[in-house]
Backbone as a ProteinNet text record, in pm:
[ID]
protein_1_A
[PRIMARY]
NGNLVTEGNSADTIILTNLADGEHCLTVRPVCDANLYTDTTICIPILHEQCEAPENAICYITTYTDSIVWTSVPNANSYNIYESGQLIGNTSDTIFVTPTTIIPEGNFYTLSTVCSLGESERIEVQTILVGDNSIAGNATKIFPNPSDGQFSIEYYGDNAIYTISDICGKNIAHGKLSFGQNSLNLQGFPNGLYIISINSGDATYKQKIIKQ
[TERTIARY]
1989.4	1919.1	1931.2	2069.1	2087.2	2057.2	2017.6	1960.1	2095	2137	2229	2180.2	2225.5	2176.9	2287.4	2391.6	2539.1	2639.4	2709.2	2847.8	2930.2	3063.5	3187.8	3297	3422.6	3541.5	3610	3705.5	3762.7	3879.1	3978.2	4094	4102.2	3978.5	3947.3	3843.8	3801.6	3703.7	3564.4	3459.1	3317.5	3214.7	3145.9	3045.9	2913.2	2832.3	2670.6	2551.5	2496.6	2372.4	2232	2148.4	1991.5	1993.9	2037.6	1980.7	1845.9	1759.8	1673.6	1677.6	1605.9	1612.4	1643.2	1664.9	1730.6	1882.9	1877.2	2036	2068.8	2221	2260.3	2404.5	2447.7	2581.7	2618.2	2769	2838	2972.8	2959	3075.4	3206.6	3334.6	3423.9	3487.7	3566	3670	3768.7	3919.2	4023.2	4039.4	4064.9	4140	4332	4391.3	4527.3	4548.3	4705.8	4740.8	4720.1	4707.7	4712.1	4574.1	4458.6	4281.6	4282	4340.9	4361.8	4289.7	4146.7	4071.8	4017.1	3992.7	3861.7	3730.1	3643.2	3514.9	3487.6	3494.4	3493.8	3367.8	3257.3	3145.3	3094.1	3050.8	3041.2	2855.6	2794.4	2690.3	2667.4	2590.4	2563.9	2448	2357.6	2245.5	2211.4	2087.2	2077.1	1941.4	1941.8	1815.9	1793.5	1769.5	1719.8	1660.6	1694.7	1627.4	1492.6	1367.2	1242.3	1230.8	1064.1	1020.3	946.5	977.8	921.8	791.8	709.9	554.5	525.2	427	387.3	369.9	331.4	296.3	174.1	121.8	11.8	-104	-141.4	-249	-390.7	-485.5	-580.2	-706.4	-813.2	-924.2	-1032.6	-1080.5	-1171.1	-1302.5	-1397.1	-1496.7	-1609.4	-1708	-1780.6	-1906.5	-2015.3	-2127.8	-2130.3	-2050.8	-2005.5	-1845.1	-1777.5	-1656.1	-1562.3	-1466.8	-1378.6	-1225.4	-1167.2	-1024.2	-936.5	-864.6	-753.9	-593.4	-523	-400.5	-323.8	-176.2	-60.9	66	155	269.9	401.7	459.4	506.4	639.5	678.5	788.6	916.3	1010.5	1142.3	1135	1171.6	1159.1	1085.6	959.1	844.4	790.1	750.5	694.3	546.4	443.9	354.6	277.3	142.3	85.6	-34.1	-44.4	-140.3	-261.6	-382.2	-492.2	-599.7	-607.7	-708.9	-832.6	-954	-1062.8	-1106.3	-1100.6	-1151.4	-1051.4	-926.6	-847.2	-803.8	-912.6	-906.6	-856.8	-757.1	-687.7	-764.3	-772.2	-921.9	-890.7	-710.6	-675.4	-536.6	-430.5	-290.7	-293.4	-205.7	-176.7	-32.2	13	151.6	157.1	18.7	6.2	-5.1	-2.3	-23.2	-169.6	-281.1	-396.3	-486.3	-633.3	-681.4	-858.6	-920.8	-1041.4	-1154.8	-1226.2	-1317.5	-1480.3	-1554	-1699.1	-1723	-1739.8	-1796.5	-1833.2	-1806.1	-1804.7	-1790.2	-1772.1	-1680.5	-1783.5	-1939.9	-2037.5	-2109.4	-2200.8	-2192.2	-2053.5	-2049.6	-1939.8	-1869.3	-1746	-1674.1	-1602.2	-1592.9	-1516.8	-1412.9	-1233.2	-1129.1	-1045.1	-962.4	-881.3	-741	-677.6	-523.8	-439.3	-290	-236.7	-74.2	0.4	123.8	180	358.1	366.3	445.5	482	512.5	672.4	784	906.3	983.2	1102.6	1182.5	1204.7	1181.4	1213.2	1087.3	973	839.9	751	686.7	565.9	579	577.5	592	472	466.7	361.3	250.7	134.3	4.7	0.5	-59.3	-64.1	-243.8	-286.2	-376.9	-461.4	-536.4	-610.5	-632	-675.6	-714.5	-852.7	-998.8	-1071.3	-1152.3	-1193.3	-1248.7	-1383	-1479.3	-1645.6	-1642	-1672.1	-1637.9	-1787.9	-1826	-1947.9	-1929.8	-2042	-2070.5	-1996.3	-1972.7	-1876.9	-1788.7	-1698.8	-1608.3	-1520.9	-1516.8	-1423.5	-1269.1	-1240.5	-1116	-1035.8	-1025.3	-902.9	-901.9	-966.3	-966.4	-819.9	-742.4	-690.5	-722.7	-739.5	-816.7	-700.5	-649.1	-559.6	-558.1	-566.5	-625	-472.5	-448.8	-325	-342.4	-251.2	-215.1	-297	-221.4	-303.1	-232.5	-201.3	-315.5	-237.5	-349.5	-336.2	-420.8	-410.7	-481.1	-613.6	-631	-810.5	-811.1	-711.7	-713.2	-665	-735.9	-717.6	-721.5	-637.1	-675	-686.3	-830.4	-862.1	-816.7	-725.3	-679.8	-812.3	-889.9	-993	-1003.9	-987.8	-986	-1082.5	-1201.7	-1331.3	-1442	-1559	-1663.7	-1709	-1826.9	-1848.4	-1866.1	-1879.5	-1911.8	-1955.3	-2009.4	-2032.1	-1949.2	-1896.3	-1822.3	-1916.9	-1880.5	-1952.2	-1857.2	-1831.2	-1741.2	-1833	-1802.9	-1838.2	-1733.2	-1794.1	-1715.2	-1721.4	-1613.6	-1606.4	-1715.2	-1806.8	-1963.4	-2063.3	-1998.2	-2088.7	-2186.8	-2179	-2246.9	-2203.8	-2278.5	-2232.4	-2229.1	-2108.7	-2053.6	-2042.6	-2039.6	-1994.3	-2054.2	-2070.9	-2076.2	-2063.4	-2026.3	-2012.8	-1966.3	-1993.5	-1939.2	-1768.7	-1756.7	-1629.3	-1657.4	-1551.1	-1522.8	-1380.6	-1389.2	-1264.3	-1117.4	-1015.8	-919.5	-891.4	-846.1	-815.4	-954.4	-959.1	-1099.3	-993.1	-1062.5	-1056.1	-1161.1	-1094.4	-1191.4	-1144.1	-1246.9	-1189.3	-1245.2	-1163.3	-1245.1	-1197	-1172.4	-1098.5	-1176.9	-1309.8	-1377.7	-1446.7	-1381.6	-1432.6	-1353.8	-1334.7	-1258.3	-1129	-1037.1	-923.2	-971	-927.5	-971.5	-955.4	-1025.1	-1043.5	-1176.6	-1171.3	-1279.2	-1269.7	-1383.7	-1399.7	-1471.9	-1393.3	-1462.5	-1500.3	-1633.4	-1712.1	-1698.4	-1658.6	-1659.6	-1716.8	-1877.7	-1953.4	-1994.4	-1965.1	-1977.8	-2083	-2194.4	-2273.2	-2342.9	-2313.5	-2326.5	-2173.2	-2044.1	-1941.7	-1903.5	-1851	-1803.8	-1655.3	-1561	-1433.2	-1419	-1406.2	-1348.6	-1244.4	-1180.4	-1063.4	-1047.8	-993.5	-979.1	-871.4	-890.4	-846.8	-850	-718.9	-678.3	-648.6	-782	-718.9	-650.3	-529.8	-442.8	-417.6
-2330.9	-2356.3	-2508.1	-2542.2	-2686.8	-2799.4	-2735.9	-2792.7	-2806	-2948.4	-2900.7	-2880.9	-2804.1	-2742.3	-2771.2	-2730.6	-2790.7	-2813.2	-2899.2	-2928.9	-2938.1	-2965.1	-2924.8	-2917.5	-2919.8	-2846.1	-2753.6	-2697.3	-2578.9	-2532.8	-2458.9	-2420.7	-2237	-2207.3	-2106.6	-2010.1	-1900.4	-1866.1	-1939.5	-1928.8	-2011	-1937.9	-1922.4	-1835.3	-1930.2	-1834.1	-1894.6	-1804.3	-1841.8	-1745.4	-1794.6	-1716.8	-1730.2	-1761.2	-1741.1	-1764.3	-1666.4	-1712.6	-1681.9	-1577.1	-1496.9	-1434.4	-1480.9	-1491.3	-1545.1	-1575.7	-1615.2	-1675.2	-1804.8	-1810.1	-1896.4	-1931.3	-2079.2	-2084.5	-2194.1	-2161.6	-2208.5	-2283.2	-2420.3	-2473.2	-2498.6	-2468.9	-2504.1	-2616	-2666.4	-2815.3	-2815.5	-2782.6	-2787.7	-2929.2	-2958.5	-3102.9	-3116.3	-3191.3	-3209.9	-3343.8	-3376.5	-3530.9	-3619	-3538.6	-3613.6	-3645.2	-3561.8	-3576.7	-3503.1	-3407.4	-3348.3	-3218.6	-3211.9	-3062.8	-3046.3	-2866.5	-2822.7	-2765.3	-2831.2	-2749.7	-2607	-2495.7	-2335.2	-2308.4	-2275.1	-2238.3	-2079.5	-2020.4	-1862.9	-1859.2	-1779.2	-1782.6	-1623.3	-1629.6	-1499.8	-1463.9	-1362.8	-1308.7	-1267	-1289.2	-1257.2	-1150.8	-1024	-948.7	-885	-926.2	-839.1	-722.7	-629.7	-526.1	-530.6	-452.9	-504.7	-354.9	-375.2	-267.9	-218.5	-46	58.1	132.5	98.8	66.4	252.4	290.8	410.2	500.1	607.8	681.2	825.3	869.2	986.6	928.9	810.5	757.2	808.4	854.7	916.1	893.8	849.5	814.6	898.6	976.7	1052.5	1036.6	1044.1	964.8	1064.4	1052.3	1102.4	1014.9	1089.2	988.9	862.1	874.5	754.4	708	765	696.3	737.9	655.7	667.4	675.8	784.2	833.2	807.6	718.8	702.8	748.5	867	936	859.3	854.6	868.8	905.7	904.5	955.8	829.1	908.5	757.3	726.1	596.5	562.6	539.1	518.9	531.2	387	358.8	220.9	142.5	210.3	89.1	66.7	-62.3	-115.4	-96.5	-79	-79.2	-97.1	-75.4	-46.7	-148.8	-208.4	-283.6	-240.1	-255.7	-186.2	-267.9	-264.5	-382.1	-307.5	-372.1	-352.6	-473.4	-434.1	-540.6	-678	-618.6	-736.7	-814.7	-776.7	-854.3	-761	-803.9	-706.1	-694.7	-550.1	-508.4	-408.3	-413.7	-349.9	-313.2	-292.6	-285.4	-177.9	-53.8	64.4	93.8	139.5	198.5	357.4	403.5	534.9	566	689.6	705.8	776	725	758.1	591.3	605.4	496.7	525.1	527	547.1	378.2	396	296.7	331.9	268.9	297.4	286.7	379.7	357.3	278.7	187.4	80.2	68.7	191.2	193.6	242.1	263.5	286.6	174.9	157.6	187.1	103.3	171.6	139.4	18.1	-24.6	-163.9	-228.5	-138.3	-194.4	-24.9	-142	6.3	-78	37.6	0.2	9	-69.2	-85.4	-108.9	-62	-20.3	-72.8	-115.5	-218.5	-152.4	-142.7	-102.8	-269.9	-280.6	-381.8	-336.6	-420.6	-391.6	-529.9	-487.6	-621.5	-706.2	-678.7	-717.2	-828.6	-772.5	-811.4	-729.1	-771.8	-652.3	-610.2	-480.6	-431.9	-442.7	-415.6	-405.2	-315.9	-352.2	-255.4	-155.6	-73.8	68.6	72.8	103.5	173	301.3	334.5	433.5	512.7	675.5	719.2	775.4	780.9	784.6	931.2	997.3	1165.4	1128.6	1156.7	1150.6	1314.6	1345.2	1491.3	1540.3	1652.1	1694.1	1840.5	1903.9	2036.2	2141.9	2115.9	2215.8	2105.7	2072	1945.6	2013.4	1914.1	1955.2	1902.2	1879.8	1758.6	1891	1979.6	2100.5	2135.8	2114.2	2179.9	2068.3	2121.9	2058.2	1970.2	1844.7	1777.6	1668.1	1647.1	1560	1485.1	1377.9	1308.1	1223.8	1229.6	1213.9	1155.1	1065.7	980.4	876.3	792.3	705.6	591.5	479.8	423	497	457.8	538.5	454	422.3	392.8	419.1	509.2	602.5	725.4	741.3	922	963.7	1056.1	1095.6	1273.1	1324.9	1442.2	1480.6	1564.8	1608.9	1755.8	1786.2	1937.7	1938.9	2021.5	2085.3	2209.7	2226.6	2405.6	2388.8	2389.8	2385.8	2463.5	2408.8	2522	2391.3	2474.4	2349.4	2239.2	2103.4	1946.8	1890.4	1769.4	1683.8	1521.9	1471.1	1340.6	1204.3	1095.2	957.4	891.8	762	694.2	539.3	453.6	356.2	235.1	101.7	-30.7	-71	-183.1	-251.6	-286.2	-343.1	-401.9	-276.6	-143.6	-38.7	43.9	-38.3	33.1	107.9	250.1	386.7	383.9	425.4	392.8	496.6	614.7	734.3	848	967.6	1091.4	1238.8	1350.5	1477.5	1580	1705	1806.8	1835.4	1902.5	1957.6	2093.7	2171.4	2325.7	2311.8	2447.9	2519.8	2501	2418.5	2410.4	2293.2	2269.2	2164	2093.3	1918.8	1877.8	1789.6	1711.4	1570.1	1466.8	1359	1219.7	1102.7	1061.1	1000.1	822.4	725.7	608.7	488.8	546.1	432.6	340	391.6	298.1	186.9	182.7	75.2	6.6	-133.3	-227.3	-214.3	-240.3	-210.8	-256.5	-190.7	-232.7	-152.7	-169.6	-72.1	-7.3	161.6	219	321.7	380.1	479.8	578	701.9	797.4	917.5	914.3	1030.8	1143.8	1269.8	1407.9	1453.4	1494.9	1549.5	1714.2	1780	1927.4	1951.2	2014.5	2042	1887.4	1919.9	1785.2	1725.8	1718.5	1673	1607.7	1474	1385.1	1355.2	1335.6	1298	1197.4	1089	940.2	905.9	812.8	805.6	653.3	578	476.5	524.7	478.3	502.6	365.5	334.6	244	230.2	187.3	164.8	64.6	70.1	-38.2	-55.9
401.7	509.9	517.2	519.7	532.2	421.3	304.8	171.5	86.5	29.7	-57.4	-166.3	-265.4	-373.2	-481.6	-474.8	-581.5	-513.1	-606.9	-521.4	-616.1	-571.4	-674.6	-635.3	-760.5	-698.6	-806.5	-733.1	-824.9	-755.8	-820.7	-766.2	-811.2	-836.2	-860.8	-789.1	-829	-816.6	-806	-735.6	-721.2	-777.8	-876.6	-899.3	-882.9	-815.4	-797.4	-827.1	-916.2	-1000.9	-952.6	-962.1	-967.2	-823.3	-712.8	-571.7	-539.2	-472.9	-438.1	-295.8	-262.1	-164.4	-46.3	70	191.8	244.5	344.4	380.7	301.4	235.7	183.5	235.2	250.4	313.1	249.7	234.1	155.8	225.9	232	312.1	218.3	238.3	146.8	244.2	185.6	237.7	131.1	198.6	120.6	63.7	-36.3	-56	-64	3.3	-30.5	48.1	-11.7	-58.5	90.4	211.5	329.8	370.3	299.5	299.5	468	486	642.8	600	638.4	601.8	734.4	685.1	806.2	722.1	747.3	643.2	745.8	623.1	650.1	601.3	683.2	610.9	623.6	521.7	504.8	475.9	552.5	499.1	447	343.3	285.6	280.6	294.8	308.2	155.3	50.5	-69.4	-45.8	-90.4	-104.5	-231.2	-323.2	-446.4	-428.6	-549.6	-545.7	-594.3	-533.4	-580.3	-643.7	-678	-804.7	-649.4	-682.6	-577.1	-598	-490.2	-515.6	-567.9	-626.9	-621.5	-528.7	-535.3	-437.1	-476.8	-339.3	-424.6	-501.1	-463.5	-525.8	-482.8	-605.3	-550.2	-639.9	-598.6	-695.2	-650.1	-772.2	-771.8	-827.9	-774.9	-794.5	-851.5	-949.3	-1006.7	-1034.1	-1094.2	-1103.3	-1177.9	-1295.1	-1371.2	-1385.1	-1357.1	-1361.3	-1219.2	-1223	-1115.5	-1181.6	-1153.2	-1217	-1112.6	-1125	-1040.2	-1090.2	-1026.7	-1086.9	-942.2	-990.2	-907.1	-982.2	-896	-937.6	-994.9	-1079.7	-1154.8	-1110.5	-1101.4	-1059.4	-1145.8	-1130.7	-1228.7	-1255.7	-1375.8	-1448.2	-1438	-1398.2	-1365	-1570.6	-1576.9	-1711.5	-1734.1	-1615.8	-1585.1	-1466.1	-1442.8	-1325	-1310.2	-1201.2	-1165.3	-1070.7	-1119.5	-1081	-995.4	-882.6	-828.8	-749	-763	-694.3	-585.6	-431.3	-352.8	-369.1	-411.3	-418.9	-543.9	-631.2	-802.9	-847.9	-973.2	-1038.8	-1200.9	-1206.4	-1310.4	-1395.3	-1397.9	-1523.2	-1484	-1617	-1604.5	-1685.1	-1683.9	-1763.2	-1726.6	-1856.1	-1852.2	-1797	-1811	-1831.1	-1650.4	-1609.5	-1484.9	-1408.4	-1501	-1485.6	-1516.5	-1472.3	-1508.5	-1467.3	-1602.7	-1567.6	-1616.9	-1490.4	-1517.2	-1431.5	-1479.2	-1465.7	-1304.6	-1243.5	-1104.5	-1059.9	-936.7	-906.5	-740.6	-682.7	-543.8	-448.9	-518	-430.3	-431.3	-334.8	-186	-123.2	4.7	47.9	93.5	86.9	131.7	-21.7	-150.9	-275.1	-244.1	-263	-239.2	-345.8	-400.2	-518.7	-402.1	-496.3	-464.2	-543.9	-561.1	-697.1	-653.2	-761.4	-744.5	-884.5	-877.2	-997.9	-1033.8	-1180.1	-1212.7	-1307.4	-1245.8	-1324.3	-1375.2	-1402.5	-1437.8	-1358.7	-1249.6	-1085.4	-1053.7	-1087.4	-1066.8	-1023.4	-909.1	-882.9	-718.7	-716.6	-612.7	-480.5	-368.2	-273.1	-301.4	-285.5	-349.3	-202.3	-249.9	-182.8	-218.1	-101.2	-59.4	-122.2	-238.4	-307.8	-238.2	-213.7	-121	-194.3	-165.6	-228.4	-228.3	-296.1	-277.1	-364.4	-323.9	-374.6	-431.1	-554.5	-625.6	-660.8	-607	-590.6	-665.3	-726.5	-751	-697.7	-564.3	-481.6	-440.9	-501.4	-470.6	-376	-242.5	-141.6	-126.9	-270.9	-308.9	-261	-324.7	-306.2	-149.5	-77.3	55.8	109.5	206.2	294.6	390.9	387	484.7	508.9	657.7	700	804.1	829.3	941.6	987.8	1113.1	1171.8	1372.5	1374.7	1350.4	1279.9	1163	1111.4	1074.3	1116.7	1227.9	1383.3	1483.1	1620.2	1709	1851.9	1950.9	1964.8	1884.9	1878.5	1829.6	1934.2	1930.5	1792.6	1740.4	1561.1	1567.9	1500.1	1459.7	1322.6	1332.3	1183.1	1169.9	1078.4	996.1	911.3	919.3	801	774.5	653.8	606.8	490.3	516.2	416.3	515.4	424.7	485.1	605.5	683.4	819.7	767.5	810.8	731.1	870	834.1	894.2	888.4	991.7	932.9	983.2	937.6	988.2	982.5	1093.7	1126	1063	960.8	971	974.3	1011.7	1029.5	857.7	857.9	747.2	686.7	755.7	722.1	665.1	669	613.2	724.5	900.3	981.2	1032.1	1022.6	1067.3	1270.9	1291.8	1433.5	1538.3	1455.6	1511.3	1364.3	1463.9	1374.4	1480.2	1406.8	1412.9	1351.8	1412.4	1331.9	1301.8	1210	1177.2	1158.6	1253.9	1214.2	1131.9	1096.8	1033.9	1112.7	1083.9	1135.8	1227.5	1338.3	1367.2	1479.8	1461.4	1529	1571.7	1719.2	1723.4	1719.9	1711.9	1682	1804.7	1865.5	1971	1946.9	1867	1880.4	1984	2067.7	2205.4	2230.3	2264	2356.3	2232.9	2089.2	1991.9	1947	1892.9	1887.8	1764	1763.4	1686.2	1549.6	1471.5	1292.7	1234.2	1081.8	1000	1011.6	999.4	950.2	861.5	817.5	707.8	733.7	698	803.1	640.3	663.6	529.4	573	535.4	567.8	446.7	480.8	409.6	396.1	310.6	301.1	161.3	218.7	109.1	4.4	-111.7	-212.2	-233.6	-170.5	-168.5	-46	-111.3	21	-0.3	124.6	113.6	205.6	182.9	222.1	236.6	351.4	393.7	482.3	470.5	582.4	693.5	817.9	919	1020.1	1091.3	1133.4	1294.5	1395.8	1542.8	1571.2	1636	1654.5	1808.6
[MASK]
++++++++++++++++++++++++++++++++++++++++++++++++++++++++++++++++++++++++++++++++++++++++++++++++++++++++++++++++++++++++++++++++++++++++++++++++++++++++++++++++++++++++++++++++++++++++++++++++++++++++++++++++++++

């Protein structure tokens, strides 16, 4: 980046260590008796290997506890759990249980991997409320997500109703879901993050959706 970080002379191979990520340029100037030289500049991009983020993170919420589970990551030392951006725990296991705090709407969990290279990016944890007649096992798929406001909802459970709320918890839309494929149109609403809540009996499924 034009900043001098080291200098010296050598008749052999030059080794540079502990370089940060980014582009680094090395200028080589041959030295001869006549002091005639031509500078040669070589630029090398450096990108260190990073921690792999965890996948398939789901939080099952009951009356008293939130149980977060995820798929293990090779070479992970541990995992960081965040609630609404605040670190609330670290574990080497692939399950984390905490007293229920995610209700009312607005508190959400994210998860990252900690390895010898540092910390991975944080991923969002899917939220499922578990009732006596849980719909957690029913196949519910919302796609594309993000979208321009036109979503498809594949729902394979008993008849249900859905509610759309904004990040402030205000309900902006609602409707019914039937078995199979359903459509959801949010094109008349501003771009941003929304929460869809699908209610069937005494069980609720929640997911973040993004209009952009």
